[in-house]
All heavy atoms as TSV, in Angstrom:
chain	resi	resn	atom	element	x	y	z
A	1	MET	N	N	25.444	38.303	-13.372
A	1	MET	CA	C	24.677	37.402	-14.216
A	1	MET	C	C	24.907	35.965	-13.739
A	1	MET	O	O	25.976	35.406	-13.955
A	1	MET	CB	C	25.098	37.547	-15.669
A	1	MET	CG	C	24.830	38.927	-16.238
A	1	MET	SD	S	25.388	39.095	-17.921
A	1	MET	CE	C	24.061	38.309	-18.766
A	2	PRO	N	N	23.949	35.372	-13.113
A	2	PRO	CA	C	24.160	34.030	-12.565
A	2	PRO	C	C	24.250	32.947	-13.642
A	2	PRO	O	O	24.718	31.855	-13.379
A	2	PRO	CB	C	22.942	33.827	-11.672
A	2	PRO	CG	C	21.936	34.774	-12.181
A	2	PRO	CD	C	22.668	35.930	-12.767
A	3	GLN	N	N	23.807	33.235	-14.860
A	3	GLN	CA	C	23.868	32.229	-15.909
A	3	GLN	C	C	25.311	31.920	-16.301
A	3	GLN	O	O	25.603	30.858	-16.840
A	3	GLN	CB	C	23.102	32.684	-17.163
A	3	GLN	CG	C	21.613	32.774	-16.963
A	3	GLN	CD	C	21.199	34.145	-16.480
A	3	GLN	OE1	O	22.035	34.979	-16.147
A	3	GLN	NE2	N	19.906	34.384	-16.416
A	4	LEU	N	N	26.222	32.872	-16.063
A	4	LEU	CA	C	27.606	32.676	-16.465
A	4	LEU	C	C	28.432	31.965	-15.403
A	4	LEU	O	O	29.589	31.669	-15.635
A	4	LEU	CB	C	28.248	34.038	-16.796
A	4	LEU	CG	C	27.617	34.768	-17.970
A	4	LEU	CD1	C	28.311	36.111	-18.165
A	4	LEU	CD2	C	27.719	33.948	-19.229
A	5	ASN	N	N	27.847	31.672	-14.292
A	5	ASN	CA	C	28.563	30.967	-13.241
A	5	ASN	C	C	28.519	29.466	-13.556
A	5	ASN	O	O	27.479	28.820	-13.423
A	5	ASN	CB	C	27.914	31.250	-11.887
A	5	ASN	CG	C	28.656	30.589	-10.775
A	5	ASN	OD1	O	29.733	30.047	-10.973
A	5	ASN	ND2	N	28.074	30.628	-9.583
A	6	PRO	N	N	29.635	28.856	-13.962
A	6	PRO	CA	C	29.612	27.442	-14.336
A	6	PRO	C	C	29.770	26.492	-13.159
A	6	PRO	O	O	29.899	25.288	-13.356
A	6	PRO	CB	C	30.803	27.331	-15.274
A	6	PRO	CG	C	31.763	28.343	-14.781
A	6	PRO	CD	C	30.920	29.482	-14.265
A	7	ASN	N	N	29.757	27.026	-11.968
A	7	ASN	CA	C	30.065	26.206	-10.808
A	7	ASN	C	C	29.148	24.987	-10.665
A	7	ASN	O	O	29.649	23.859	-10.667
A	7	ASN	CB	C	30.031	27.077	-9.553
A	7	ASN	CG	C	30.613	26.364	-8.368
A	7	ASN	OD1	O	31.223	25.322	-8.530
A	7	ASN	ND2	N	30.421	26.904	-7.195
A	8	PRO	N	N	27.842	25.081	-10.543
A	8	PRO	CA	C	27.074	23.837	-10.396
A	8	PRO	C	C	26.801	23.142	-11.723
A	8	PRO	O	O	26.737	21.920	-11.782
A	8	PRO	CB	C	25.774	24.299	-9.747
A	8	PRO	CG	C	25.611	25.691	-10.213
A	8	PRO	CD	C	27.007	26.250	-10.344
A	9	TRP	N	N	26.661	23.897	-12.799
A	9	TRP	CA	C	26.189	23.303	-14.044
A	9	TRP	C	C	27.269	22.529	-14.774
A	9	TRP	O	O	26.990	21.535	-15.435
A	9	TRP	CB	C	25.605	24.374	-14.951
A	9	TRP	CG	C	24.538	25.125	-14.260
A	9	TRP	CD1	C	24.555	26.421	-13.877
A	9	TRP	CD2	C	23.282	24.592	-13.822
A	9	TRP	NE1	N	23.398	26.739	-13.231
A	9	TRP	CE2	C	22.586	25.634	-13.179
A	9	TRP	CE3	C	22.685	23.346	-13.898
A	9	TRP	CZ2	C	21.328	25.454	-12.625
A	9	TRP	CZ3	C	21.432	23.170	-13.345
A	9	TRP	CH2	C	20.770	24.208	-12.721
A	10	LEU	N	N	28.500	22.952	-14.651
A	10	LEU	CA	C	29.588	22.207	-15.286
A	10	LEU	C	C	29.727	20.827	-14.655
A	10	LEU	O	O	29.875	19.827	-15.356
A	10	LEU	CB	C	30.887	22.996	-15.177
A	10	LEU	CG	C	32.101	22.352	-15.834
A	10	LEU	CD1	C	31.896	22.287	-17.342
A	10	LEU	CD2	C	33.349	23.116	-15.498
A	11	PHE	N	N	29.640	20.767	-13.363
A	11	PHE	CA	C	29.727	19.474	-12.672
A	11	PHE	C	C	28.553	18.570	-13.048
A	11	PHE	O	O	28.732	17.373	-13.278
A	11	PHE	CB	C	29.777	19.692	-11.166
A	11	PHE	CG	C	29.864	18.423	-10.390
A	11	PHE	CD1	C	31.034	17.688	-10.361
A	11	PHE	CD2	C	28.760	17.953	-9.705
A	11	PHE	CE1	C	31.109	16.513	-9.655
A	11	PHE	CE2	C	28.827	16.775	-8.994
A	11	PHE	CZ	C	30.008	16.047	-8.966
A	12	ILE	N	N	27.361	19.117	-13.133
A	12	ILE	CA	C	26.183	18.323	-13.502
A	12	ILE	C	C	26.313	17.808	-14.916
A	12	ILE	O	O	26.020	16.641	-15.205
A	12	ILE	CB	C	24.901	19.171	-13.315
A	12	ILE	CG1	C	24.666	19.436	-11.845
A	12	ILE	CG2	C	23.702	18.494	-13.966
A	12	ILE	CD1	C	23.554	20.414	-11.575
A	13	MET	N	N	26.779	18.655	-15.822
A	13	MET	CA	C	26.940	18.220	-17.208
A	13	MET	C	C	27.999	17.123	-17.324
A	13	MET	O	O	27.786	16.109	-18.007
A	13	MET	CB	C	27.324	19.400	-18.095
A	13	MET	CG	C	27.410	19.025	-19.551
A	13	MET	SD	S	28.131	20.295	-20.571
A	13	MET	CE	C	29.837	20.189	-20.109
A	14	LEU	N	N	29.130	17.299	-16.652
A	14	LEU	CA	C	30.181	16.287	-16.729
A	14	LEU	C	C	29.747	14.965	-16.107
A	14	LEU	O	O	30.019	13.888	-16.670
A	14	LEU	CB	C	31.447	16.807	-16.048
A	14	LEU	CG	C	32.182	17.929	-16.774
A	14	LEU	CD1	C	33.356	18.403	-15.939
A	14	LEU	CD2	C	32.628	17.491	-18.142
A	15	MET	N	N	29.061	15.015	-15.002
A	15	MET	CA	C	28.605	13.779	-14.369
A	15	MET	C	C	27.546	13.064	-15.215
A	15	MET	O	O	27.529	11.848	-15.294
A	15	MET	CB	C	28.046	14.070	-12.971
A	15	MET	CG	C	29.105	14.338	-11.949
A	15	MET	SD	S	30.191	12.925	-11.708
A	15	MET	CE	C	31.722	13.536	-12.390
A	16	SER	N	N	26.693	13.824	-15.864
A	16	SER	CA	C	25.699	13.180	-16.715
A	16	SER	C	C	26.354	12.537	-17.933
A	16	SER	O	O	25.960	11.446	-18.352
A	16	SER	CB	C	24.627	14.182	-17.128
A	16	SER	OG	O	25.200	15.213	-17.903
A	17	TRP	N	N	27.369	13.173	-18.502
A	17	TRP	CA	C	28.075	12.569	-19.646
A	17	TRP	C	C	28.864	11.344	-19.217
A	17	TRP	O	O	28.900	10.344	-19.930
A	17	TRP	CB	C	28.993	13.588	-20.313
A	17	TRP	CG	C	28.275	14.352	-21.367
A	17	TRP	CD1	C	27.842	15.632	-21.292
A	17	TRP	CD2	C	27.878	13.871	-22.651
A	17	TRP	NE1	N	27.203	15.978	-22.446
A	17	TRP	CE2	C	27.210	14.916	-23.306
A	17	TRP	CE3	C	28.005	12.662	-23.301
A	17	TRP	CZ2	C	26.684	14.791	-24.582
A	17	TRP	CZ3	C	27.478	12.533	-24.584
A	17	TRP	CH2	C	26.832	13.584	-25.194
A	18	PHE	N	N	29.502	11.409	-18.073
A	18	PHE	CA	C	30.221	10.224	-17.593
A	18	PHE	C	C	29.262	9.086	-17.291
A	18	PHE	O	O	29.551	7.928	-17.582
A	18	PHE	CB	C	31.046	10.560	-16.351
A	18	PHE	CG	C	32.299	11.320	-16.654
A	18	PHE	CD1	C	32.661	12.411	-15.892
A	18	PHE	CD2	C	33.125	10.952	-17.708
A	18	PHE	CE1	C	33.817	13.120	-16.173
A	18	PHE	CE2	C	34.278	11.654	-18.002
A	18	PHE	CZ	C	34.631	12.741	-17.224
A	19	THR	N	N	28.112	9.407	-16.735
A	19	THR	CA	C	27.121	8.374	-16.461
A	19	THR	C	C	26.630	7.739	-17.748
A	19	THR	O	O	26.522	6.514	-17.854
A	19	THR	CB	C	25.938	8.975	-15.681
A	19	THR	OG1	O	26.427	9.569	-14.499
A	19	THR	CG2	C	24.903	7.926	-15.364
A	20	PHE	N	N	26.365	8.568	-18.724
A	20	PHE	CA	C	25.907	8.024	-19.993
A	20	PHE	C	C	26.993	7.180	-20.645
A	20	PHE	O	O	26.735	6.088	-21.141
A	20	PHE	CB	C	25.491	9.168	-20.930
A	20	PHE	CG	C	25.104	8.696	-22.298
A	20	PHE	CD1	C	23.898	8.066	-22.513
A	20	PHE	CD2	C	25.970	8.873	-23.365
A	20	PHE	CE1	C	23.547	7.622	-23.768
A	20	PHE	CE2	C	25.631	8.438	-24.620
A	20	PHE	CZ	C	24.416	7.809	-24.827
A	21	SER	N	N	28.222	7.684	-20.666
A	21	SER	CA	C	29.300	6.998	-21.373
A	21	SER	C	C	29.737	5.713	-20.691
A	21	SER	O	O	30.068	4.742	-21.357
A	21	SER	CB	C	30.508	7.918	-21.509
A	21	SER	OG	O	30.180	9.039	-22.270
A	22	LEU	N	N	29.733	5.693	-19.377
A	22	LEU	CA	C	30.285	4.541	-18.671
A	22	LEU	C	C	29.243	3.548	-18.186
A	22	LEU	O	O	29.573	2.382	-17.955
A	22	LEU	CB	C	31.115	5.028	-17.468
A	22	LEU	CG	C	32.319	5.902	-17.831
A	22	LEU	CD1	C	32.982	6.401	-16.559
A	22	LEU	CD2	C	33.296	5.156	-18.694
A	23	VAL	N	N	28.004	3.968	-18.037
A	23	VAL	CA	C	26.995	3.073	-17.477
A	23	VAL	C	C	25.916	2.742	-18.497
A	23	VAL	O	O	25.652	1.572	-18.787
A	23	VAL	CB	C	26.369	3.696	-16.201
A	23	VAL	CG1	C	25.251	2.829	-15.683
A	23	VAL	CG2	C	27.432	3.918	-15.152
A	24	ILE	N	N	25.291	3.752	-19.043
A	24	ILE	CA	C	24.112	3.526	-19.885
A	24	ILE	C	C	24.499	3.032	-21.274
A	24	ILE	O	O	23.887	2.100	-21.798
A	24	ILE	CB	C	23.272	4.817	-19.958
A	24	ILE	CG1	C	22.781	5.175	-18.562
A	24	ILE	CG2	C	22.115	4.654	-20.920
A	24	ILE	CD1	C	22.087	6.497	-18.475
A	25	GLN	N	N	25.518	3.636	-21.870
A	25	GLN	CA	C	25.877	3.259	-23.242
A	25	GLN	C	C	26.308	1.795	-23.367
A	25	GLN	O	O	25.865	1.117	-24.298
A	25	GLN	CB	C	26.951	4.200	-23.756
A	25	GLN	CG	C	27.237	4.032	-25.226
A	25	GLN	CD	C	28.294	5.013	-25.699
A	25	GLN	OE1	O	29.011	5.591	-24.891
A	25	GLN	NE2	N	28.391	5.175	-26.977
A	26	PRO	N	N	27.159	1.234	-22.511
A	26	PRO	CA	C	27.485	-0.187	-22.654
A	26	PRO	C	C	26.279	-1.108	-22.500
A	26	PRO	O	O	26.202	-2.149	-23.150
A	26	PRO	CB	C	28.503	-0.439	-21.542
A	26	PRO	CG	C	29.097	0.883	-21.269
A	26	PRO	CD	C	28.010	1.875	-21.511
A	27	LYS	N	N	25.330	-0.715	-21.653
A	27	LYS	CA	C	24.132	-1.540	-21.509
A	27	LYS	C	C	23.284	-1.498	-22.776
A	27	LYS	O	O	22.679	-2.495	-23.164
A	27	LYS	CB	C	23.306	-1.077	-20.314
A	27	LYS	CG	C	23.948	-1.415	-19.003
A	27	LYS	CD	C	23.050	-1.075	-17.857
A	27	LYS	CE	C	23.731	-1.457	-16.572
A	27	LYS	NZ	N	22.818	-1.617	-15.467
A	28	LEU	N	N	23.223	-0.334	-23.414
A	28	LEU	CA	C	22.447	-0.240	-24.640
A	28	LEU	C	C	23.117	-0.973	-25.791
A	28	LEU	O	O	22.446	-1.516	-26.673
A	28	LEU	CB	C	22.243	1.226	-25.023
A	28	LEU	CG	C	21.288	2.023	-24.154
A	28	LEU	CD1	C	21.283	3.476	-24.586
A	28	LEU	CD2	C	19.897	1.441	-24.228
A	29	LEU	N	N	24.429	-0.997	-25.814
A	29	LEU	CA	C	25.138	-1.641	-26.910
A	29	LEU	C	C	25.117	-3.161	-26.817
A	29	LEU	O	O	25.460	-3.838	-27.783
A	29	LEU	CB	C	26.588	-1.144	-26.955
A	29	LEU	CG	C	26.751	0.305	-27.405
A	29	LEU	CD1	C	28.211	0.714	-27.326
A	29	LEU	CD2	C	26.224	0.507	-28.806
A	30	THR	N	N	24.709	-3.724	-25.689
A	30	THR	CA	C	24.652	-5.182	-25.574
A	30	THR	C	C	23.400	-5.766	-26.211
A	30	THR	O	O	23.346	-6.976	-26.432
A	30	THR	CB	C	24.704	-5.609	-24.098
A	30	THR	OG1	O	23.600	-5.038	-23.419
A	30	THR	CG2	C	26.004	-5.178	-23.451
A	31	PHE	N	N	22.414	-4.941	-26.496
A	31	PHE	CA	C	21.201	-5.454	-27.117
A	31	PHE	C	C	21.476	-5.874	-28.551
A	31	PHE	O	O	22.253	-5.237	-29.266
A	31	PHE	CB	C	20.092	-4.408	-27.106
A	31	PHE	CG	C	19.539	-4.133	-25.737
A	31	PHE	CD1	C	19.600	-2.862	-25.198
A	31	PHE	CD2	C	18.959	-5.138	-24.997
A	31	PHE	CE1	C	19.100	-2.605	-23.946
A	31	PHE	CE2	C	18.451	-4.895	-23.739
A	31	PHE	CZ	C	18.528	-3.628	-23.215
A	32	VAL	N	N	20.818	-6.925	-28.977
A	32	VAL	CA	C	20.986	-7.434	-30.328
A	32	VAL	C	C	20.099	-6.620	-31.263
A	32	VAL	O	O	18.922	-6.386	-30.975
A	32	VAL	CB	C	20.608	-8.924	-30.392
A	32	VAL	CG1	C	20.701	-9.456	-31.804
A	32	VAL	CG2	C	21.488	-9.718	-29.455
A	33	SER	N	N	20.662	-6.234	-32.354
A	33	SER	CA	C	19.897	-5.459	-33.325
A	33	SER	C	C	18.905	-6.371	-34.041
A	33	SER	O	O	19.238	-7.495	-34.428
A	33	SER	CB	C	20.843	-4.820	-34.343
A	33	SER	OG	O	20.115	-4.205	-35.356
A	34	MET	N	N	17.696	-5.881	-34.234
A	34	MET	CA	C	16.683	-6.686	-34.921
A	34	MET	C	C	16.895	-6.703	-36.435
A	34	MET	O	O	16.391	-7.565	-37.114
A	34	MET	CB	C	15.289	-6.138	-34.615
A	34	MET	CG	C	14.903	-6.234	-33.162
A	34	MET	SD	S	14.931	-7.926	-32.543
A	34	MET	CE	C	13.534	-8.599	-33.398
A	35	ASN	N	N	17.644	-5.755	-36.920
A	35	ASN	CA	C	17.900	-5.686	-38.349
A	35	ASN	C	C	19.408	-5.562	-38.560
A	35	ASN	O	O	19.917	-4.485	-38.826
A	35	ASN	CB	C	17.167	-4.479	-38.947
A	35	ASN	CG	C	17.187	-4.508	-40.450
A	35	ASN	OD1	O	17.563	-5.508	-41.041
A	35	ASN	ND2	N	16.808	-3.413	-41.059
A	36	PRO	N	N	20.138	-6.683	-38.455
A	36	PRO	CA	C	21.591	-6.585	-38.561
A	36	PRO	C	C	22.008	-6.236	-39.991
A	36	PRO	O	O	21.314	-6.576	-40.954
A	36	PRO	CB	C	22.079	-7.982	-38.176
A	36	PRO	CG	C	20.930	-8.865	-38.445
A	36	PRO	CD	C	19.684	-8.050	-38.232
A	37	PRO	N	N	23.125	-5.578	-40.153
A	37	PRO	CA	C	23.573	-5.245	-41.508
A	37	PRO	C	C	23.979	-6.493	-42.272
A	37	PRO	O	O	24.543	-7.430	-41.712
A	37	PRO	CB	C	24.773	-4.321	-41.275
A	37	PRO	CG	C	25.194	-4.574	-39.886
A	37	PRO	CD	C	23.997	-5.051	-39.128
A	38	SER	N	N	23.681	-6.519	-43.519
A	38	SER	CA	C	24.002	-7.680	-44.335
A	38	SER	C	C	25.236	-7.400	-45.167
A	38	SER	O	O	25.608	-6.257	-45.415
A	38	SER	CB	C	22.822	-8.029	-45.246
A	38	SER	OG	O	22.599	-6.971	-46.140
A	39	SER	N	N	25.868	-8.462	-45.608
A	39	SER	CA	C	27.084	-8.319	-46.399
A	39	SER	C	C	26.802	-8.392	-47.897
A	39	SER	O	O	27.730	-8.514	-48.686
A	39	SER	CB	C	28.091	-9.402	-46.007
A	39	SER	OG	O	27.526	-10.669	-46.282
A	40	LYS	N	N	25.538	-8.369	-48.276
A	40	LYS	CA	C	25.211	-8.399	-49.694
A	40	LYS	C	C	25.498	-7.048	-50.336
A	40	LYS	O	O	25.337	-6.007	-49.707
A	40	LYS	CB	C	23.734	-8.738	-49.904
A	40	LYS	CG	C	23.399	-10.167	-49.515
A	40	LYS	CD	C	22.037	-10.580	-50.014
A	40	LYS	CE	C	20.944	-9.838	-49.290
A	40	LYS	NZ	N	19.616	-10.296	-49.662
A	41	THR	N	N	25.899	-7.091	-51.576
A	41	THR	CA	C	26.143	-5.841	-52.287
A	41	THR	C	C	24.810	-5.273	-52.756
A	41	THR	O	O	23.924	-6.015	-53.181
A	41	THR	CB	C	27.052	-6.069	-53.501
A	41	THR	OG1	O	26.405	-7.003	-54.378
A	41	THR	CG2	C	28.416	-6.612	-53.085
A	42	PRO	N	N	24.646	-3.977	-52.682
A	42	PRO	CA	C	23.381	-3.386	-53.113
A	42	PRO	C	C	23.213	-3.482	-54.627
A	42	PRO	O	O	24.160	-3.289	-55.393
A	42	PRO	CB	C	23.475	-1.935	-52.660
A	42	PRO	CG	C	24.922	-1.680	-52.467
A	42	PRO	CD	C	25.572	-2.998	-52.153
A	43	THR	N	N	22.021	-3.810	-55.023
A	43	THR	CA	C	21.739	-3.911	-56.455
A	43	THR	C	C	20.995	-2.666	-56.897
A	43	THR	O	O	20.119	-2.169	-56.198
A	43	THR	CB	C	20.876	-5.150	-56.755
A	43	THR	OG1	O	19.661	-5.040	-56.021
A	43	THR	CG2	C	21.608	-6.426	-56.352
A	44	THR	N	N	21.354	-2.188	-58.073
A	44	THR	CA	C	20.669	-1.015	-58.611
A	44	THR	C	C	19.511	-1.482	-59.477
A	44	THR	O	O	19.667	-2.384	-60.304
A	44	THR	CB	C	21.623	-0.155	-59.445
A	44	THR	OG1	O	22.155	-0.959	-60.482
A	44	THR	CG2	C	22.767	0.375	-58.589
A	45	PRO	N	N	18.351	-0.909	-59.311
A	45	PRO	CA	C	17.211	-1.331	-60.124
A	45	PRO	C	C	17.372	-0.859	-61.564
A	45	PRO	O	O	17.928	0.201	-61.839
A	45	PRO	CB	C	16.017	-0.660	-59.455
A	45	PRO	CG	C	16.596	0.495	-58.729
A	45	PRO	CD	C	17.992	0.121	-58.344
A	46	SER	N	N	16.903	-1.679	-62.465
A	46	SER	CA	C	16.962	-1.279	-63.873
A	46	SER	C	C	15.791	-0.347	-64.167
A	46	SER	O	O	14.637	-0.652	-63.892
A	46	SER	CB	C	16.896	-2.512	-64.768
A	46	SER	OG	O	15.663	-3.176	-64.591
A	47	THR	N	N	16.102	0.781	-64.713
A	47	THR	CA	C	15.073	1.765	-65.004
A	47	THR	C	C	14.980	1.982	-66.507
A	47	THR	O	O	15.960	1.846	-67.232
A	47	THR	CB	C	15.396	3.100	-64.323
A	47	THR	OG1	O	16.652	3.553	-64.796
A	47	THR	CG2	C	15.439	2.941	-62.813
A	48	THR	N	N	13.812	2.322	-66.931
A	48	THR	CA	C	13.598	2.635	-68.347
A	48	THR	C	C	13.288	4.117	-68.454
A	48	THR	O	O	12.667	4.694	-67.558
A	48	THR	CB	C	12.426	1.818	-68.922
A	48	THR	OG1	O	11.259	2.105	-68.137
A	48	THR	CG2	C	12.721	0.331	-68.873
A	49	PRO	N	N	13.715	4.758	-69.509
A	49	PRO	CA	C	13.444	6.192	-69.628
A	49	PRO	C	C	11.958	6.459	-69.779
A	49	PRO	O	O	11.206	5.683	-70.355
A	49	PRO	CB	C	14.226	6.614	-70.862
A	49	PRO	CG	C	14.653	5.377	-71.519
A	49	PRO	CD	C	14.493	4.244	-70.592
A	50	TRP	N	N	11.552	7.577	-69.258
A	50	TRP	CA	C	10.164	7.978	-69.325
A	50	TRP	C	C	9.920	8.677	-70.655
A	50	TRP	O	O	10.663	9.539	-71.065
A	50	TRP	CB	C	9.850	8.919	-68.153
A	50	TRP	CG	C	8.440	9.323	-68.074
A	50	TRP	CD1	C	7.892	10.426	-68.621
A	50	TRP	CD2	C	7.390	8.622	-67.437
A	50	TRP	NE1	N	6.555	10.484	-68.339
A	50	TRP	CE2	C	6.213	9.361	-67.608
A	50	TRP	CE3	C	7.315	7.429	-66.725
A	50	TRP	CZ2	C	4.984	8.969	-67.105
A	50	TRP	CZ3	C	6.088	7.051	-66.219
A	50	TRP	CH2	C	4.941	7.809	-66.419
A	51	THR	N	N	8.849	8.277	-71.313
A	51	THR	CA	C	8.501	8.929	-72.583
A	51	THR	C	C	7.463	9.986	-72.288
A	51	THR	O	O	6.359	9.706	-71.838
A	51	THR	CB	C	7.939	7.907	-73.579
A	51	THR	OG1	O	6.806	7.249	-72.976
A	51	THR	CG2	C	8.981	6.861	-73.944
A	52	TRP	N	N	7.839	11.230	-72.559
A	52	TRP	CA	C	6.930	12.328	-72.323
A	52	TRP	C	C	6.033	12.524	-73.543
A	52	TRP	O	O	6.503	12.464	-74.682
A	52	TRP	CB	C	7.726	13.604	-72.062
A	52	TRP	CG	C	8.545	13.509	-70.811
A	52	TRP	CD1	C	9.830	13.157	-70.720
A	52	TRP	CD2	C	8.089	13.729	-69.490
A	52	TRP	NE1	N	10.255	13.150	-69.424
A	52	TRP	CE2	C	9.199	13.525	-68.638
A	52	TRP	CE3	C	6.876	14.112	-68.931
A	52	TRP	CZ2	C	9.093	13.644	-67.256
A	52	TRP	CZ3	C	6.795	14.241	-67.559
A	52	TRP	CH2	C	7.880	14.025	-66.731
A	53	PRO	N	N	4.752	12.703	-73.342
A	53	PRO	CA	C	3.840	12.788	-74.503
A	53	PRO	C	C	3.996	14.074	-75.304
A	53	PRO	O	O	3.568	14.126	-76.460
A	53	PRO	CB	C	2.448	12.701	-73.878
A	53	PRO	CG	C	2.609	13.043	-72.451
A	53	PRO	CD	C	4.015	12.736	-72.079
A	54	TRP	N	N	4.612	15.110	-74.789
A	54	TRP	CA	C	4.674	16.375	-75.521
A	54	TRP	C	C	6.012	16.599	-76.223
A	54	TRP	O	O	6.247	17.630	-76.758
A	54	TRP	CB	C	4.382	17.548	-74.595
A	54	TRP	CG	C	5.242	17.578	-73.375
A	54	TRP	CD1	C	6.500	18.037	-73.276
A	54	TRP	CD2	C	4.884	17.098	-72.102
A	54	TRP	NE1	N	6.977	17.883	-72.019
A	54	TRP	CE2	C	5.985	17.314	-71.251
A	54	TRP	CE3	C	3.729	16.514	-71.561
A	54	TRP	CZ2	C	5.959	16.942	-69.905
A	54	TRP	CZ3	C	3.735	16.162	-70.235
A	54	TRP	CH2	C	4.829	16.379	-69.420
A	55	THR	N	N	6.912	15.599	-76.173
A	55	THR	CA	C	8.190	15.782	-76.871
A	55	THR	C	C	8.245	15.034	-78.169
A	55	THR	O	O	7.532	14.118	-78.435
A	55	THR	CB	C	9.366	15.340	-75.989
A	55	THR	OG1	O	9.171	13.977	-75.656
A	55	THR	CG2	C	9.493	16.197	-74.767
C-alpha cells in the first residue's frame, strides 16, 4: 500500500509547516488590523419583556 509510505509526504508536510511558521506567518502578522480591539467594556442592551396576546 503506497499510501502508508511516509517517506516523501512527511518531508513535504514538515517543510510546508516550517515555511508557513517561519516565513509567511510573520509577514502576515505585521499588517495592521483595520478593526483593532477596543478597551471599552461591552454594554448590555436594555430589553423589555414581550407581551404575548394569548396569555
